[in-house]
Every structure is written in C-alpha cells, then in structure tokens.
All heavy atoms as TSV, in Angstrom:
chain	resi	resn	atom	element	x	y	z
A	1	MET	N	N	10.186	100.540	33.749
A	1	MET	CA	C	10.485	101.648	34.618
A	1	MET	C	C	10.782	101.102	36.038
A	1	MET	O	O	10.115	100.238	36.502
A	1	MET	CB	C	9.259	102.616	34.688
A	1	MET	CG	C	9.494	103.784	35.562
A	1	MET	SD	S	8.530	105.260	35.256
A	1	MET	CE	C	6.897	104.732	35.627
A	2	CYS	N	N	11.726	101.677	36.678
A	2	CYS	CA	C	12.131	101.255	38.047
A	2	CYS	C	C	11.471	102.137	39.066
A	2	CYS	O	O	11.574	103.325	39.042
A	2	CYS	CB	C	13.693	101.370	38.157
A	2	CYS	SG	S	14.307	100.810	39.711
A	3	GLU	N	N	10.755	101.475	39.961
A	3	GLU	CA	C	10.043	102.237	41.034
A	3	GLU	C	C	10.869	102.223	42.308
A	3	GLU	O	O	11.531	101.209	42.632
A	3	GLU	CB	C	8.656	101.603	41.291
A	3	GLU	CG	C	7.687	101.848	40.153
A	3	GLU	CD	C	6.303	101.406	40.558
A	3	GLU	OE1	O	5.934	101.533	41.719
A	3	GLU	OE2	O	5.601	100.891	39.696
A	4	SER	N	N	10.819	103.298	43.041
A	4	SER	CA	C	11.490	103.423	44.332
A	4	SER	C	C	10.706	102.624	45.364
A	4	SER	O	O	9.477	102.582	45.294
A	4	SER	CB	C	11.578	104.849	44.780
A	4	SER	OG	O	12.342	105.621	43.926
A	5	PRO	N	N	11.412	101.979	46.317
A	5	PRO	CA	C	10.675	101.269	47.343
A	5	PRO	C	C	9.938	102.246	48.212
A	5	PRO	O	O	10.361	103.371	48.434
A	5	PRO	CB	C	11.751	100.554	48.160
A	5	PRO	CG	C	13.030	101.306	47.835
A	5	PRO	CD	C	12.819	101.907	46.468
A	6	LYS	N	N	8.771	101.837	48.718
A	6	LYS	CA	C	7.952	102.695	49.544
A	6	LYS	C	C	8.302	102.476	51.024
A	6	LYS	O	O	8.580	101.354	51.440
A	6	LYS	CB	C	6.472	102.387	49.315
A	6	LYS	CG	C	6.021	102.745	47.930
A	6	LYS	CD	C	4.530	102.692	47.817
A	6	LYS	CE	C	3.947	103.166	46.596
A	6	LYS	NZ	N	4.157	103.186	45.359
A	7	ILE	N	N	8.369	103.541	51.773
A	7	ILE	CA	C	8.687	103.452	53.168
A	7	ILE	C	C	7.358	103.532	53.959
A	7	ILE	O	O	6.577	104.414	53.731
A	7	ILE	CB	C	9.638	104.576	53.598
A	7	ILE	CG1	C	10.944	104.464	52.880
A	7	ILE	CG2	C	9.833	104.569	55.109
A	7	ILE	CD1	C	11.910	105.588	53.143
A	8	THR	N	N	7.178	102.612	54.870
A	8	THR	CA	C	5.998	102.632	55.679
A	8	THR	C	C	6.460	102.753	57.143
A	8	THR	O	O	7.530	102.342	57.523
A	8	THR	CB	C	5.166	101.308	55.562
A	8	THR	OG1	O	5.986	100.229	55.914
A	8	THR	CG2	C	4.629	101.192	54.136
A	9	GLU	N	N	5.634	103.417	57.961
A	9	GLU	CA	C	6.019	103.623	59.361
A	9	GLU	C	C	5.797	102.299	60.177
A	9	GLU	O	O	4.747	101.724	60.140
A	9	GLU	CB	C	5.202	104.739	59.980
A	9	GLU	CG	C	5.669	105.066	61.411
A	9	GLU	CD	C	5.032	106.341	61.970
A	9	GLU	OE1	O	4.496	107.115	61.209
A	9	GLU	OE2	O	5.072	106.452	63.172
A	10	THR	N	N	6.808	101.919	60.796
A	10	THR	CA	C	6.816	100.796	61.713
A	10	THR	C	C	7.583	101.223	62.957
A	10	THR	O	O	8.083	102.314	63.025
A	10	THR	CB	C	7.476	99.534	61.077
A	10	THR	OG1	O	8.859	99.803	60.922
A	10	THR	CG2	C	6.843	99.144	59.787
A	11	GLU	N	N	7.742	100.306	63.873
A	11	GLU	CA	C	8.555	100.643	65.033
A	11	GLU	C	C	9.983	100.928	64.625
A	11	GLU	O	O	10.674	101.750	65.214
A	11	GLU	CB	C	8.555	99.511	66.054
A	11	GLU	CG	C	7.189	99.359	66.784
A	11	GLU	CD	C	7.210	98.233	67.785
A	11	GLU	OE1	O	8.294	97.867	68.234
A	11	GLU	OE2	O	6.163	97.756	68.091
A	12	ILE	N	N	10.483	100.281	63.548
A	12	ILE	CA	C	11.839	100.506	63.071
A	12	ILE	C	C	11.999	101.857	62.456
A	12	ILE	O	O	13.030	102.532	62.613
A	12	ILE	CB	C	12.236	99.354	62.130
A	12	ILE	CG1	C	12.238	98.041	62.837
A	12	ILE	CG2	C	13.606	99.682	61.480
A	12	ILE	CD1	C	12.451	96.870	61.937
A	13	THR	N	N	10.985	102.303	61.709
A	13	THR	CA	C	11.103	103.580	60.958
A	13	THR	C	C	10.503	104.748	61.716
A	13	THR	O	O	10.407	105.834	61.205
A	13	THR	CB	C	10.436	103.480	59.541
A	13	THR	OG1	O	9.101	103.153	59.715
A	13	THR	CG2	C	11.183	102.475	58.726
A	14	ASN	N	N	10.055	104.535	62.929
A	14	ASN	CA	C	9.528	105.641	63.709
A	14	ASN	C	C	10.624	106.609	64.021
A	14	ASN	O	O	11.503	106.369	64.820
A	14	ASN	CB	C	8.856	105.097	64.988
A	14	ASN	CG	C	8.231	106.192	65.778
A	14	ASN	OD1	O	8.451	107.347	65.623
A	14	ASN	ND2	N	7.361	105.800	66.724
A	15	THR	N	N	10.622	107.797	63.362
A	15	THR	CA	C	11.736	108.723	63.487
A	15	THR	C	C	11.773	109.504	64.774
A	15	THR	O	O	12.758	110.099	65.130
A	15	THR	CB	C	11.693	109.724	62.318
A	15	THR	OG1	O	10.474	110.424	62.323
A	15	THR	CG2	C	11.903	108.974	60.969
A	16	SER	N	N	10.676	109.571	65.544
A	16	SER	CA	C	10.684	110.359	66.742
A	16	SER	C	C	11.673	109.819	67.736
A	16	SER	O	O	12.371	110.557	68.429
A	16	SER	CB	C	9.290	110.414	67.364
A	16	SER	OG	O	8.853	109.143	67.786
A	17	LYS	N	N	11.866	108.510	67.822
A	17	LYS	CA	C	12.855	107.972	68.710
A	17	LYS	C	C	14.262	108.099	68.164
A	17	LYS	O	O	15.235	108.306	68.873
A	17	LYS	CB	C	12.558	106.479	69.004
A	17	LYS	CG	C	11.352	106.216	69.866
A	17	LYS	CD	C	11.180	104.778	70.178
A	17	LYS	CE	C	9.978	104.573	71.070
A	17	LYS	NZ	N	9.773	103.171	71.381
A	18	GLN	N	N	14.419	107.927	66.854
A	18	GLN	CA	C	15.686	107.913	66.255
A	18	GLN	C	C	16.335	109.301	66.148
A	18	GLN	O	O	17.537	109.428	66.088
A	18	GLN	CB	C	15.623	107.316	64.815
A	18	GLN	CG	C	15.272	105.861	64.839
A	18	GLN	CD	C	15.098	105.296	63.474
A	18	GLN	OE1	O	15.244	105.980	62.474
A	18	GLN	NE2	N	14.786	104.015	63.384
A	19	THR	N	N	15.565	110.354	66.147
A	19	THR	CA	C	16.083	111.709	65.941
A	19	THR	C	C	16.232	112.497	67.200
A	19	THR	O	O	16.687	113.631	67.148
A	19	THR	CB	C	15.237	112.456	64.921
A	19	THR	OG1	O	13.922	112.613	65.391
A	19	THR	CG2	C	15.289	111.849	63.558
A	20	ASP	N	N	15.817	111.978	68.338
A	20	ASP	CA	C	15.956	112.731	69.571
A	20	ASP	C	C	17.474	113.072	69.795
A	20	ASP	O	O	18.275	112.189	69.875
A	20	ASP	CB	C	15.446	111.907	70.776
A	20	ASP	CG	C	13.928	111.865	70.866
A	20	ASP	OD1	O	13.286	112.641	70.085
A	20	ASP	OD2	O	13.404	111.073	71.596
A	21	GLY	N	N	17.767	114.323	69.892
A	21	GLY	CA	C	19.147	114.750	70.110
A	21	GLY	C	C	20.034	114.708	68.886
A	21	GLY	O	O	21.217	114.968	68.962
A	22	LEU	N	N	19.486	114.340	67.688
A	22	LEU	CA	C	20.277	114.220	66.498
A	22	LEU	C	C	20.909	115.566	66.094
A	22	LEU	O	O	22.081	115.614	65.794
A	22	LEU	CB	C	19.418	113.685	65.315
A	22	LEU	CG	C	20.202	113.442	64.041
A	22	LEU	CD1	C	21.308	112.453	64.262
A	22	LEU	CD2	C	19.233	112.919	62.978
A	23	LEU	N	N	20.133	116.624	66.155
A	23	LEU	CA	C	20.703	117.972	65.805
A	23	LEU	C	C	21.826	118.354	66.747
A	23	LEU	O	O	22.848	118.847	66.327
A	23	LEU	CB	C	19.599	119.040	65.814
A	23	LEU	CG	C	20.056	120.424	65.294
A	23	LEU	CD1	C	20.618	120.336	63.930
A	23	LEU	CD2	C	18.868	121.359	65.393
A	24	GLU	N	N	21.615	118.092	68.020
A	24	GLU	CA	C	22.674	118.379	69.011
A	24	GLU	C	C	23.924	117.589	68.703
A	24	GLU	O	O	25.046	118.062	68.850
A	24	GLU	CB	C	22.160	118.151	70.407
A	24	GLU	CG	C	21.134	119.128	70.900
A	24	GLU	CD	C	19.724	118.870	70.323
A	24	GLU	OE1	O	19.489	117.793	69.743
A	24	GLU	OE2	O	18.892	119.741	70.558
A	25	GLU	N	N	23.751	116.319	68.323
A	25	GLU	CA	C	24.913	115.470	68.011
A	25	GLU	C	C	25.611	115.968	66.772
A	25	GLU	O	O	26.849	116.015	66.731
A	25	GLU	CB	C	24.429	114.017	67.783
A	25	GLU	CG	C	25.551	113.036	67.708
A	25	GLU	CD	C	25.099	111.629	67.694
A	25	GLU	OE1	O	24.036	111.314	68.246
A	25	GLU	OE2	O	25.826	110.833	67.115
A	26	ILE	N	N	24.861	116.370	65.751
A	26	ILE	CA	C	25.477	116.874	64.512
A	26	ILE	C	C	26.231	118.192	64.799
A	26	ILE	O	O	27.338	118.377	64.306
A	26	ILE	CB	C	24.386	117.130	63.454
A	26	ILE	CG1	C	23.772	115.827	62.991
A	26	ILE	CG2	C	24.922	117.941	62.273
A	26	ILE	CD1	C	22.501	115.967	62.160
A	27	LEU	N	N	25.629	119.031	65.602
A	27	LEU	CA	C	26.286	120.323	65.899
A	27	LEU	C	C	27.245	120.318	67.048
A	27	LEU	O	O	27.838	121.376	67.406
A	27	LEU	CB	C	25.181	121.415	66.143
A	27	LEU	CG	C	24.257	121.654	65.001
A	27	LEU	CD1	C	23.157	122.626	65.386
A	27	LEU	CD2	C	25.052	122.147	63.772
A	28	ASN	N	N	27.510	119.156	67.589
A	28	ASN	CA	C	28.500	119.018	68.651
A	28	ASN	C	C	29.846	119.450	68.147
A	28	ASN	O	O	30.262	119.123	67.057
A	28	ASN	CB	C	28.520	117.537	69.108
A	28	ASN	CG	C	29.602	117.275	70.110
A	28	ASN	OD1	O	30.784	117.158	69.740
A	28	ASN	ND2	N	29.220	117.132	71.377
A	29	ARG	N	N	30.558	120.248	68.935
A	29	ARG	CA	C	31.864	120.796	68.547
A	29	ARG	C	C	32.852	119.738	68.062
A	29	ARG	O	O	33.490	119.912	67.050
A	29	ARG	CB	C	32.508	121.635	69.663
A	29	ARG	CG	C	33.821	122.234	69.333
A	29	ARG	CD	C	34.377	123.097	70.438
A	29	ARG	NE	N	33.669	124.314	70.644
A	29	ARG	CZ	C	33.892	125.460	70.024
A	29	ARG	NH1	N	34.878	125.520	69.155
A	29	ARG	NH2	N	33.165	126.529	70.286
A	30	ASP	N	N	32.950	118.683	68.774
A	30	ASP	CA	C	33.870	117.575	68.428
A	30	ASP	C	C	33.481	116.979	67.072
A	30	ASP	O	O	34.334	116.655	66.245
A	30	ASP	CB	C	33.905	116.445	69.497
A	30	ASP	CG	C	34.569	116.922	70.777
A	30	ASP	OD1	O	35.364	117.869	70.723
A	30	ASP	OD2	O	34.244	116.328	71.847
A	31	ASN	N	N	32.203	116.803	66.841
A	31	ASN	CA	C	31.724	116.236	65.564
A	31	ASN	C	C	32.025	117.190	64.421
A	31	ASN	O	O	32.500	116.798	63.347
A	31	ASN	CB	C	30.217	115.959	65.622
A	31	ASN	CG	C	29.739	115.185	64.428
A	31	ASN	OD1	O	30.313	114.178	64.079
A	31	ASN	ND2	N	28.653	115.689	63.842
A	32	LEU	N	N	31.771	118.473	64.630
A	32	LEU	CA	C	32.068	119.495	63.555
A	32	LEU	C	C	33.555	119.519	63.287
A	32	LEU	O	O	33.992	119.630	62.128
A	32	LEU	CB	C	31.566	120.852	63.958
A	32	LEU	CG	C	30.062	121.062	63.965
A	32	LEU	CD1	C	29.699	122.446	64.471
A	32	LEU	CD2	C	29.519	120.853	62.548
A	33	ASN	N	N	34.396	119.451	64.313
A	33	ASN	CA	C	35.844	119.478	64.113
A	33	ASN	C	C	36.291	118.246	63.328
A	33	ASN	O	O	37.086	118.359	62.413
A	33	ASN	CB	C	36.585	119.522	65.434
A	33	ASN	CG	C	36.532	120.869	66.051
A	33	ASN	OD1	O	36.429	121.889	65.358
A	33	ASN	ND2	N	36.637	120.929	67.388
A	34	LEU	N	N	35.744	117.097	63.662
A	34	LEU	CA	C	36.086	115.862	62.931
A	34	LEU	C	C	35.631	115.937	61.470
A	34	LEU	O	O	36.384	115.568	60.568
A	34	LEU	CB	C	35.410	114.639	63.605
A	34	LEU	CG	C	35.652	113.321	63.002
A	34	LEU	CD1	C	37.127	112.974	63.042
A	34	LEU	CD2	C	34.833	112.254	63.742
A	35	ALA	N	N	34.439	116.463	61.238
A	35	ALA	CA	C	33.963	116.611	59.865
A	35	ALA	C	C	34.813	117.539	59.100
A	35	ALA	O	O	35.183	117.299	57.918
A	35	ALA	CB	C	32.528	117.070	59.886
A	36	TYR	N	N	35.180	118.702	59.732
A	36	TYR	CA	C	36.072	119.703	59.009
A	36	TYR	C	C	37.402	119.008	58.638
A	36	TYR	O	O	37.889	119.197	57.509
A	36	TYR	CB	C	36.294	120.882	59.920
A	36	TYR	CG	C	37.292	121.829	59.355
A	36	TYR	CD1	C	36.969	122.688	58.308
A	36	TYR	CD2	C	38.588	121.858	59.842
A	36	TYR	CE1	C	37.935	123.569	57.770
A	36	TYR	CE2	C	39.552	122.700	59.309
A	36	TYR	CZ	C	39.189	123.523	58.247
A	36	TYR	OH	O	40.132	124.381	57.696
A	37	LYS	N	N	37.999	118.286	59.575
A	37	LYS	CA	C	39.305	117.672	59.281
A	37	LYS	C	C	39.178	116.641	58.165
A	37	LYS	O	O	40.061	116.531	57.323
A	37	LYS	CB	C	39.823	116.984	60.533
A	37	LYS	CG	C	40.291	117.972	61.616
A	37	LYS	CD	C	40.754	117.266	62.816
A	37	LYS	CE	C	41.139	118.274	63.904
A	37	LYS	NZ	N	41.561	117.601	65.203
A	38	GLN	N	N	38.041	115.932	58.135
A	38	GLN	CA	C	37.847	114.943	57.023
A	38	GLN	C	C	37.742	115.655	55.686
A	38	GLN	O	O	38.297	115.188	54.687
A	38	GLN	CB	C	36.645	114.102	57.316
A	38	GLN	CG	C	36.857	112.958	58.215
A	38	GLN	CD	C	37.853	111.962	57.735
A	38	GLN	OE1	O	38.861	111.748	58.339
A	38	GLN	NE2	N	37.605	111.368	56.573
A	39	VAL	N	N	37.000	116.760	55.641
A	39	VAL	CA	C	36.832	117.530	54.360
A	39	VAL	C	C	38.199	118.039	53.923
A	39	VAL	O	O	38.525	117.937	52.735
A	39	VAL	CB	C	35.813	118.663	54.565
A	39	VAL	CG1	C	35.849	119.638	53.382
A	39	VAL	CG2	C	34.420	118.101	54.795
A	40	LYS	N	N	38.969	118.597	54.839
A	40	LYS	CA	C	40.307	119.134	54.459
A	40	LYS	C	C	41.184	118.005	54.002
A	40	LYS	O	O	41.893	118.117	52.981
A	40	LYS	CB	C	40.955	119.821	55.651
A	40	LYS	CG	C	40.325	121.140	55.977
A	40	LYS	CD	C	40.526	122.186	54.923
A	40	LYS	CE	C	41.970	122.709	54.927
A	40	LYS	NZ	N	42.169	123.839	54.057
A	41	LYS	N	N	41.181	116.850	54.717
A	41	LYS	CA	C	42.052	115.703	54.380
A	41	LYS	C	C	41.674	115.196	52.983
A	41	LYS	O	O	42.558	114.828	52.179
A	41	LYS	CB	C	41.856	114.592	55.434
A	41	LYS	CG	C	42.604	113.354	55.167
A	41	LYS	CD	C	42.352	112.334	56.243
A	41	LYS	CE	C	42.972	110.997	55.893
A	41	LYS	NZ	N	42.599	109.964	56.876
A	42	ASN	N	N	40.384	115.143	52.672
A	42	ASN	CA	C	39.936	114.632	51.361
A	42	ASN	C	C	39.975	115.684	50.260
A	42	ASN	O	O	39.560	115.398	49.145
A	42	ASN	CB	C	38.489	114.113	51.494
A	42	ASN	CG	C	38.420	112.882	52.436
A	42	ASN	OD1	O	39.410	112.176	52.617
A	42	ASN	ND2	N	37.284	112.678	53.000
A	43	LYS	N	N	40.426	116.880	50.595
A	43	LYS	CA	C	40.465	117.981	49.639
A	43	LYS	C	C	39.084	118.160	49.051
A	43	LYS	O	O	38.893	118.250	47.843
A	43	LYS	CB	C	41.494	117.755	48.517
A	43	LYS	CG	C	42.912	117.644	49.105
A	43	LYS	CD	C	43.912	117.384	48.003
A	43	LYS	CE	C	45.287	117.472	48.579
A	43	LYS	NZ	N	46.001	116.295	48.826
A	44	GLY	N	N	38.068	118.235	49.907
A	44	GLY	CA	C	36.717	118.374	49.550
A	44	GLY	C	C	36.383	119.577	48.723
A	44	GLY	O	O	37.096	120.568	48.686
A	45	ALA	N	N	35.285	119.458	47.986
A	45	ALA	CA	C	34.830	120.576	47.131
A	45	ALA	C	C	33.897	121.451	47.895
A	45	ALA	O	O	33.334	121.079	48.934
A	45	ALA	CB	C	34.135	119.957	45.908
A	46	GLY	N	N	33.705	122.702	47.363
A	46	GLY	CA	C	32.746	123.605	47.946
A	46	GLY	C	C	31.345	122.990	47.954
A	46	GLY	O	O	30.989	122.128	47.167
A	47	GLY	N	N	30.502	123.533	48.866
A	47	GLY	CA	C	29.157	122.990	49.045
A	47	GLY	C	C	28.130	123.657	48.171
A	47	GLY	O	O	28.465	124.603	47.393
A	48	ILE	N	N	26.943	123.279	48.299
A	48	ILE	CA	C	25.830	123.838	47.496
A	48	ILE	C	C	25.546	125.278	47.815
A	48	ILE	O	O	25.063	126.030	47.009
A	48	ILE	CB	C	24.543	122.982	47.731
A	48	ILE	CG1	C	23.487	123.303	46.669
A	48	ILE	CG2	C	23.991	123.102	49.123
A	48	ILE	CD1	C	22.341	122.321	46.601
A	49	ASP	N	N	26.024	125.729	49.026
A	49	ASP	CA	C	25.870	127.085	49.422
A	49	ASP	C	C	26.910	128.032	48.760
A	49	ASP	O	O	26.885	129.235	48.972
A	49	ASP	CB	C	25.933	127.239	50.926
A	49	ASP	CG	C	27.265	126.702	51.517
A	49	ASP	OD1	O	28.167	126.289	50.738
A	49	ASP	OD2	O	27.397	126.757	52.750
A	50	GLY	N	N	27.844	127.454	47.986
A	50	GLY	CA	C	28.856	128.241	47.328
A	50	GLY	C	C	30.094	128.493	48.161
A	50	GLY	O	O	31.017	129.062	47.682
A	51	MET	N	N	30.092	128.064	49.421
A	51	MET	CA	C	31.229	128.298	50.289
A	51	MET	C	C	32.321	127.296	49.963
A	51	MET	O	O	32.087	126.135	49.805
A	51	MET	CB	C	30.824	128.118	51.782
A	51	MET	CG	C	31.982	128.442	52.735
A	51	MET	SD	S	31.535	128.204	54.430
A	51	MET	CE	C	30.299	129.485	54.674
A	52	GLN	N	N	33.575	127.818	49.788
A	52	GLN	CA	C	34.689	126.959	49.486
A	52	GLN	C	C	35.260	126.434	50.777
A	52	GLN	O	O	35.092	126.968	51.858
A	52	GLN	CB	C	35.734	127.759	48.691
A	52	GLN	CG	C	35.258	128.230	47.340
A	52	GLN	CD	C	34.779	127.110	46.442
A	52	GLN	OE1	O	35.504	126.131	46.302
A	52	GLN	NE2	N	33.595	127.232	45.889
A	53	VAL	N	N	35.993	125.350	50.664
A	53	VAL	CA	C	36.575	124.712	51.879
A	53	VAL	C	C	37.468	125.615	52.646
A	53	VAL	O	O	37.410	125.663	53.847
A	53	VAL	CB	C	37.321	123.414	51.460
A	53	VAL	CG1	C	38.027	122.749	52.653
A	53	VAL	CG2	C	36.388	122.425	50.815
A	54	ASP	N	N	38.237	126.449	51.958
A	54	ASP	CA	C	39.136	127.380	52.658
A	54	ASP	C	C	38.383	128.497	53.364
A	54	ASP	O	O	38.932	129.165	54.245
A	54	ASP	CB	C	40.212	127.949	51.740
A	54	ASP	CG	C	39.658	128.712	50.578
A	54	ASP	OD1	O	38.450	128.563	50.274
A	54	ASP	OD2	O	40.395	129.469	49.992
A	55	GLU	N	N	37.129	128.680	53.103
A	55	GLU	CA	C	36.290	129.671	53.793
A	55	GLU	C	C	35.584	129.064	55.026
A	55	GLU	O	O	35.002	129.795	55.841
A	55	GLU	CB	C	35.203	130.237	52.865
A	55	GLU	CG	C	35.728	130.938	51.642
A	55	GLU	CD	C	34.651	131.285	50.689
A	55	GLU	OE1	O	33.931	130.341	50.181
A	55	GLU	OE2	O	34.459	132.449	50.341
A	56	LEU	N	N	35.646	127.767	55.129
A	56	LEU	CA	C	34.853	127.093	56.172
A	56	LEU	C	C	35.378	127.321	57.589
A	56	LEU	O	O	34.581	127.599	58.485
A	56	LEU	CB	C	34.848	125.603	55.857
A	56	LEU	CG	C	33.964	124.703	56.769
A	56	LEU	CD1	C	32.553	125.194	56.794
A	56	LEU	CD2	C	34.063	123.299	56.284
A	57	LEU	N	N	36.667	127.232	57.789
A	57	LEU	CA	C	37.220	127.401	59.162
A	57	LEU	C	C	36.938	128.762	59.720
A	57	LEU	O	O	36.393	128.861	60.865
A	57	LEU	CB	C	38.696	127.106	59.213
A	57	LEU	CG	C	39.316	127.106	60.607
A	57	LEU	CD1	C	38.622	126.134	61.538
A	57	LEU	CD2	C	40.842	126.826	60.514
A	58	PRO	N	N	37.161	129.890	59.009
A	58	PRO	CA	C	36.781	131.181	59.567
A	58	PRO	C	C	35.295	131.264	59.863
A	58	PRO	O	O	34.890	131.858	60.854
A	58	PRO	CB	C	37.226	132.201	58.477
A	58	PRO	CG	C	38.245	131.479	57.691
A	58	PRO	CD	C	37.850	130.033	57.743
A	59	TYR	N	N	34.446	130.721	58.997
A	59	TYR	CA	C	33.016	130.722	59.198
A	59	TYR	C	C	32.661	129.987	60.466
A	59	TYR	O	O	31.900	130.473	61.316
A	59	TYR	CB	C	32.283	130.144	58.007
A	59	TYR	CG	C	30.784	130.023	58.250
A	59	TYR	CD1	C	29.976	131.124	57.992
A	59	TYR	CD2	C	30.232	128.885	58.744
A	59	TYR	CE1	C	28.622	131.076	58.232
A	59	TYR	CE2	C	28.868	128.803	58.981
A	59	TYR	CZ	C	28.083	129.910	58.739
A	59	TYR	OH	O	26.715	129.839	58.979
A	60	LEU	N	N	33.245	128.772	60.658
A	60	LEU	CA	C	32.919	128.020	61.865
A	60	LEU	C	C	33.386	128.718	63.136
A	60	LEU	O	O	32.668	128.751	64.130
A	60	LEU	CB	C	33.532	126.596	61.774
A	60	LEU	CG	C	32.951	125.659	60.722
A	60	LEU	CD1	C	33.756	124.418	60.638
A	60	LEU	CD2	C	31.493	125.363	61.055
A	61	ASN	N	N	34.581	129.327	63.068
A	61	ASN	CA	C	35.102	130.058	64.215
A	61	ASN	C	C	34.237	131.221	64.589
A	61	ASN	O	O	34.052	131.540	65.789
A	61	ASN	CB	C	36.504	130.555	63.940
A	61	ASN	CG	C	37.512	129.412	64.039
A	61	ASN	OD1	O	37.347	128.417	64.743
A	61	ASN	ND2	N	38.572	129.494	63.297
A	62	ASN	N	N	33.650	131.897	63.610
A	62	ASN	CA	C	32.826	133.117	63.885
A	62	ASN	C	C	31.385	132.772	64.272
A	62	ASN	O	O	30.674	133.593	64.832
A	62	ASN	CB	C	32.809	134.006	62.658
A	62	ASN	CG	C	34.139	134.711	62.460
A	62	ASN	OD1	O	34.854	134.973	63.409
A	62	ASN	ND2	N	34.459	134.957	61.217
A	63	ASN	N	N	30.927	131.561	63.915
A	63	ASN	CA	C	29.505	131.241	64.113
A	63	ASN	C	C	29.180	130.117	65.031
A	63	ASN	O	O	28.041	129.662	65.131
A	63	ASN	CB	C	28.897	130.938	62.709
A	63	ASN	CG	C	28.881	132.160	61.877
A	63	ASN	OD1	O	28.082	133.067	62.054
A	63	ASN	ND2	N	29.766	132.226	60.889
A	64	ILE	N	N	30.167	129.612	65.740
A	64	ILE	CA	C	29.928	128.568	66.710
A	64	ILE	C	C	29.942	129.152	68.095
A	64	ILE	O	O	30.622	130.002	68.492
A	64	ILE	CB	C	30.939	127.435	66.567
A	64	ILE	CG1	C	30.668	126.700	65.312
A	64	ILE	CG2	C	30.871	126.505	67.757
A	64	ILE	CD1	C	31.443	125.467	65.054
C-alpha cells in the first residue's frame, strides 16, 4: 500500500506568512481576467458548480 507523505509545520510550511493577501491576489481583476482568457483559449470545461464556460463572463461582469 502506498502512503501519502506527512506534512509537518516548519518555517517553510507555516501558512500564515504564505497566505497573507492570497485571496486578494486571487480575486484581483487582472488575475481573474487572465484566468478567464486562459479558460476560453483552452476551451475549458464547466466547473464543479455546473456553470459552463460561456456562462462565466456574464457572471463575472455581474458579480465583480
């Protein structure tokens, strides 16, 4: 049986420093635009939420 490696907290894995501002960076308008363009370029599939790619742009325009 193959076991997953265990993660232990060290200075390297301390997430409090690594995630400061991460949500803001993810939700940054430029980042969302870049992600949307990549999904369209790659002809991406709908997500787990059931939203199709062609429904994404109107959703983003209405909810940002």
